[in-house]
C-alpha positions in Angstrom: 10.7 -38.6 -41.7 8.9 -35.6 -43.2 11.1 -32.7 -44.2 10.2 -29.1 -45.1 10.6 -30.0 -48.8 7.7 -32.6 -48.5 5.0 -30.1 -47.8 2.9 -28.9 -50.8 0.9 -26.2 -49.1 1.0 -24.0 -46.0 -2.4 -23.4 -44.3 -2.4 -19.8 -43.2 -5.3 -19.3 -40.8 -6.8 -17.6 -37.8 -6.5 -19.9 -34.8 -10.2 -19.4 -34.1 -10.9 -21.2 -37.4 -8.6 -24.1 -36.7 -11.2 -26.8 -36.4 -12.5 -26.0 -39.9 -9.0 -25.8 -41.3 -8.1 -29.2 -39.7 -11.0 -30.9 -41.5 -9.8 -29.5 -44.8 -6.2 -30.6 -44.0 -7.6 -34.1 -43.4 -9.3 -34.1 -46.8 -6.1 -32.9 -48.5 -4.2 -35.7 -46.9 -6.7 -38.3 -48.2 -5.8 -37.0 -51.7 -2.1 -37.4 -51.0 -1.4 -33.7 -50.4 0.7 -33.0 -47.4 -0.4 -29.7 -45.8 1.6 -27.8 -43.2 -0.4 -26.8 -40.1 1.2 -25.4 -37.0 -0.7 -27.7 -34.5 0.8 -30.8 -36.1 4.0 -29.7 -37.8 5.9 -27.5 -35.3 8.8 -29.6 -34.0 8.8 -29.8 -30.1 11.6 -28.1 -28.1 12.5 -25.7 -31.0 11.7 -22.0 -31.4 8.7 -21.7 -33.7 10.1 -18.6 -35.3 13.2 -20.6 -36.5 10.9 -23.2 -37.9 8.8 -20.7 -39.8 12.0 -19.2 -41.3 12.9 -22.7 -42.5 9.5 -23.7 -44.0 8.6 -20.4 -45.8 11.3 -20.6 -48.4 10.6 -24.3 -49.1 6.8 -24.3 -49.3 5.3 -24.7 -52.8 1.8 -23.1 -52.2 0.0 -21.0 -49.6 -3.7 -21.1 -48.8 -4.8 -18.1 -46.8 -8.1 -18.9 -45.0 -10.6 -16.4 -43.9 -13.7 -17.1 -41.8 -16.1 -15.3 -39.5 -13.1 -14.2 -37.3 -11.2 -12.6 -40.1 -7.6 -13.3 -41.1 -6.1 -12.9 -37.6 -2.9 -11.1 -36.5 -0.4 -13.9 -36.9 -1.9 -15.1 -40.1 -1.6 -11.6 -41.4 2.1 -11.6 -40.6 2.6 -15.0 -42.3 0.6 -13.8 -45.3 2.8 -10.8 -45.8 6.0 -12.9 -45.5 4.7 -15.2 -48.2 3.9 -12.2 -50.4 7.6 -11.4 -50.2 8.3 -15.0 -51.3 5.8 -14.6 -54.1 7.7 -11.6 -55.5 11.0 -13.6 -55.5 9.9 -17.0 -56.9 7.0 -18.8 -58.4 4.8 -19.5 -55.4 1.2 -20.5 -55.8 -0.9 -18.4 -53.4 -4.6 -17.7 -52.9 -7.5 -16.9 -50.6 -9.7 -19.6 -49.3 -13.1 -18.4 -48.0 -14.6 -20.6 -45.3 -18.4 -21.3 -45.2 -19.2 -18.8 -42.4 -17.2 -15.8 -43.8 -19.3 -12.6 -44.3 -18.5 -10.6 -47.4 -17.4 -7.5 -45.5 -14.5 -9.4 -44.0 -13.3 -10.4 -47.5 -13.1 -6.7 -48.3 -10.6 -6.2 -45.5 -8.1 -8.6 -47.0 -5.1 -6.8 -48.7 -5.9 -6.0 -52.3 -2.9 -8.0 -53.7 -4.1 -11.3 -52.3 -7.7 -10.6 -53.5 -6.4 -10.2 -57.0 -5.9 -14.0 -57.2 -8.9 -16.2 -58.2 -10.0 -17.5 -54.8 -11.6 -20.7 -53.5 -15.1 -20.2 -52.0 -16.4 -22.9 -49.6 -19.7 -20.9 -49.3 -20.5 -22.3 -52.8 -21.2 -25.8 -53.8 -20.4 -25.4 -57.5 -17.7 -25.5 -58.7 -16.6 -28.0 -56.0 -14.5 -26.0 -53.6 -12.3 -28.9 -52.6 -11.5 -29.7 -56.2 -10.8 -26.0 -56.8 -8.4 -26.0 -53.8 -6.5 -29.0 -55.0 -6.2 -27.4 -58.4 -4.9 -24.3 -56.9 -2.3 -26.1 -54.8 -1.0 -28.6 -57.4 -1.7 -26.7 -60.7 -3.5 -29.8 -62.0 -7.3 -29.9 -62.4 -8.8 -32.9 -60.6 -11.0 -35.3 -62.5 -14.6 -34.3 -61.5 -16.5 -36.7 -59.3 -19.9 -38.1 -60.1 -23.0 -36.6 -58.4 -25.4 -38.8 -56.5 -28.1 -39.7 -58.9 -30.3 -42.8 -58.2 -30.1 -45.3 -61.1 -33.8 -45.1 -61.7 -33.5 -41.4 -62.4 -30.3 -41.5 -64.4 -31.7 -43.7 -67.1 -33.9 -41.0 -68.6 -34.0 -37.7 -66.7 -36.0 -35.9 -69.5 -38.9 -38.3 -69.2 -39.8 -37.3 -65.7 -38.8 -33.6 -65.3 -40.4 -33.2 -61.9 -38.1 -35.6 -60.2 -35.2 -34.0 -58.3 -31.8 -35.4 -57.3 -31.8 -36.0 -53.5 -29.6 -33.9 -51.3 -27.1 -35.4 -48.9 -29.4 -34.7 -46.0 -32.2 -36.5 -47.8 -30.0 -39.5 -48.4 -29.4 -39.6 -44.6 -33.1 -39.9 -44.0 -34.4 -43.5 -44.3 -37.9 -42.3 -45.0 -36.7 -40.3 -48.0 -34.8 -43.3 -49.3 -37.9 -45.5 -49.1 -39.8 -43.1 -51.4 -37.2 -43.1 -54.1 -37.8 -46.7 -55.2 -34.0 -47.2 -55.6 -33.3 -50.6 -57.2 -31.5 -53.1 -55.1 -30.2 -55.2 -58.0 -28.5 -53.2 -60.7 -26.6 -55.1 -63.4 -25.1 -53.6 -66.6 -24.0 -55.2 -69.9 -20.8 -56.5 -68.3 -22.7 -58.5 -65.8 -21.3 -56.5 -62.8 -23.6 -56.1 -59.9 -23.7 -52.4 -59.2 -26.3 -52.5 -56.4 -26.7 -49.8 -53.9 -28.9 -49.3 -50.9 -28.4 -45.5 -51.2 -28.9 -44.9 -54.9 -25.1 -44.6 -55.6 -24.1 -45.2 -59.2 -20.9 -47.3 -59.2 -20.4 -47.3 -63.0 -17.4 -44.9 -62.8 -15.7 -47.0 -60.2 -16.2 -50.1 -62.3 -14.8 -48.4 -65.4 -11.7 -47.1 -63.6 -11.0 -50.6 -62.2 -11.6 -52.2 -65.5 -9.1 -49.8 -67.1 -6.5 -50.6 -64.4 -6.5 -47.0 -63.2 -5.9 -48.0 -59.6 -5.1 -44.6 -58.0 -8.1 -43.0 -59.6 -10.3 -45.9 -58.5 -9.0 -45.6 -55.0 -9.8 -41.9 -54.8 -13.3 -42.7 -56.2 -13.7 -45.4 -53.6 -13.4 -42.8 -50.9 -15.9 -40.5 -52.7 -18.5 -43.3 -53.1 -18.1 -44.6 -49.5 -18.8 -41.0 -48.2 -21.9 -41.0 -50.5 -23.2 -44.4 -49.3 -22.6 -43.4 -45.7 -24.3 -40.0 -46.1 -21.0 -38.3 -44.9 -20.3 -36.1 -47.9 -20.5 -32.9 -45.8 -18.2 -34.2 -43.1 -15.8 -35.7 -45.8 -14.6 -38.4 -43.4 -15.9 -41.7 -42.0 -16.2 -42.2 -38.3 -16.5 -45.5 -36.4 -20.3 -45.3 -36.2 -20.7 -44.8 -40.0 -18.4 -47.8 -40.6 -20.2 -50.0 -38.2 -23.5 -49.1 -40.0 -22.1 -49.0 -43.6 -24.7 -50.4 -46.0 -23.8 -54.1 -46.7 -25.1 -53.9 -50.3 -22.7 -51.0 -51.1 -19.8 -52.6 -49.3 -20.3 -55.8 -51.2 -20.5 -53.9 -54.6 -17.3 -52.0 -53.9 -15.4 -55.1 -52.7 -16.6 -57.3 -55.6 -15.5 -54.8 -58.2 -12.0 -54.5 -56.6 -11.7 -58.3 -56.3 -12.9 -59.0 -59.9 -10.8 -56.4 -61.8 -7.6 -57.1 -59.7 -7.9 -60.8 -60.3 -8.3 -61.3 -56.5 -5.4 -59.2 -55.5 -7.2 -56.2 -54.0 -10.4 -55.6 -52.1 -11.7 -55.3 -48.5 -12.4 -59.1 -48.3 -8.8 -59.7 -49.4 -7.5 -57.3 -46.7 -9.6 -59.0 -44.1 -7.9 -62.3 -44.8 -4.5 -60.7 -44.5 -5.7 -59.0 -41.2 -6.6 -62.3 -39.7 -3.4 -64.0 -40.9 -1.3 -61.6 -38.9 -3.3 -61.9 -35.7 -5.2 -58.7 -36.2 -2.0 -56.7 -35.5 -2.2 -53.2 -37.1 1.5 -52.7 -37.7 2.0 -56.3 -39.0 -0.9 -55.8 -41.3 0.7 -52.6 -42.6 3.9 -54.5 -43.2 2.2 -57.3 -45.0 0.1 -55.2 -47.4 3.1 -52.9 -48.1 2.0 -49.7 -46.3 5.1 -49.6 -44.1 8.7 -49.7 -45.3 12.2 -49.6 -43.8 14.5 -51.7 -41.6 12.9 -54.1 -39.1 13.8 -51.9 -36.2 12.6 -48.6 -37.9 9.7 -48.9 -40.2 7.6 -45.9 -41.3 4.2 -45.6 -42.8 4.2 -44.5 -46.4 2.5 -41.3 -47.6 -0.3 -41.7 -50.2 1.9 -40.8 -53.2 4.5 -43.4 -52.1 2.0 -46.3 -52.5 2.2 -48.7 -55.5 -0.8 -48.3 -57.8 -0.4 -51.4 -59.9 -1.0 -55.1 -59.6 2.7 -55.4 -58.7 1.7 -54.2 -55.2 1.5 -56.8 -52.4 -1.9 -58.6 -51.9 -4.3 -56.3 -50.1 -2.4 -53.1 -50.9 -5.6 -51.5 -52.2 -8.0 -49.9 -51.6 -6.7 -47.6 -48.8 -9.8 -45.2 -48.8 -7.8 -42.3 -47.2 -6.9 -43.9 -43.8 -3.7 -45.8 -44.5 -1.0 -45.3 -41.9 -2.8 -42.6 -39.9 -2.4 -43.7 -36.3 -5.4 -41.9 -34.9 -7.6 -44.0 -37.3 -6.1 -47.3 -36.3 -9.4 -48.4 -34.8 -11.3 -47.9 -38.1 -9.7 -50.9 -39.9 -10.9 -53.5 -37.3 -14.4 -52.0 -37.5 -14.3 -52.2 -41.2 -13.2 -55.8 -41.2 -15.9 -56.5 -38.6 -18.4 -55.0 -41.0 -17.0 -57.1 -43.8 -17.6 -60.2 -41.6 -21.2 -59.1 -40.7 -22.0 -58.4 -44.4 -20.6 -61.9 -45.2 -18.2 -60.7 -47.9 
C-alpha cells in the first residue's frame, strides 16, 4: 500500500490544467517517479484537508504548474504552504510552465517561486521532461538519442542540406518513403538494427550488451514511442500497439533476447502469457511483477523491480505499463502483435 513517504513529488496545479498535468504524471510514473495528484491520491471517506496536512510535511519535492488559466486559487494556497515547508527543511521546489502559458501569467507568480530555475514545456531544448526529473530527484537523467535516420547519421557533413525529420514527418508515410531509410542495418557485432521508421537502436544494443537493464528498459520506452510516432503524446495507446512496425518490434525483441541469453524479451513474455492461460494477474505473478501472500498480492512499483538476470523469466522489458490496471488490455494487444509479426 502506498504511504505518504512514498511520494517523490506533489503536483500543484490549477484544476483547469488537470488533463495536461495527468499526462505528465503518467510520464513520471513510467520513469519510476511516484507523483501525488489529488484526483488519484485523496483517500475516499476522509476530509481532504486532513490528508493535505499529512502529505505536505512528507513530500520531497513540489512542482508548481502554470498554464493558460494561471496558478488557480487552491494551487496558490498549496504553494504558499509549501513555501513555509521550504523555509523549515530542504524541499525541492520549482515552477513548471505548461505549453500554452503566456508570459504575462508567469509574471503574476510570487517572486520567491520565480527565483528558482524553472522547467519550461514551451521549449523543446533542453528536454523539459528530463529537466523536470532532474529537478525532482536531484539527479540529471542520461540524455536520450534524437531520431536520426541511419543513412543520415553516417556522415551528416557530406550532405548539409538534409534535415532530421520531425515527429510529425515520421508519422506521415509519404515522408518516410522519401527518406530512403534502410530496412536492413547491421553493425560490426552482427546485430540486426533494422527500423521501418529510421530509429537508430545502437544505444539500446550497447546498454543491453553492458547489462544495464534498467537503462535499457527506459530506452525501450523511448524507442517504442519514436517508432510509433507517439513522442508528443509520450504514451502508447491500443491503436499504436496494434499497428506497431514489425521490423522495429523484431529488432527490440531480438536485442533483449540475445543479450539476456533468452531470459528477457517480448517473445519470451508472450510464451509466459500463453502458459498461464492469458490471465493478466497470473502473468504478473509468473514474471515477478506482483508480490505478497497468495490472498493479498500487490503490483510492484517500477523501482521495486529486479534489474538483473536474477529476475524471473520475462521480467523485462516493462516499457512503462507494468502493473497499471487501466493498461491491462495493452499487453494482450502487444502479444497479438508479436504473433502477427512472427517473433
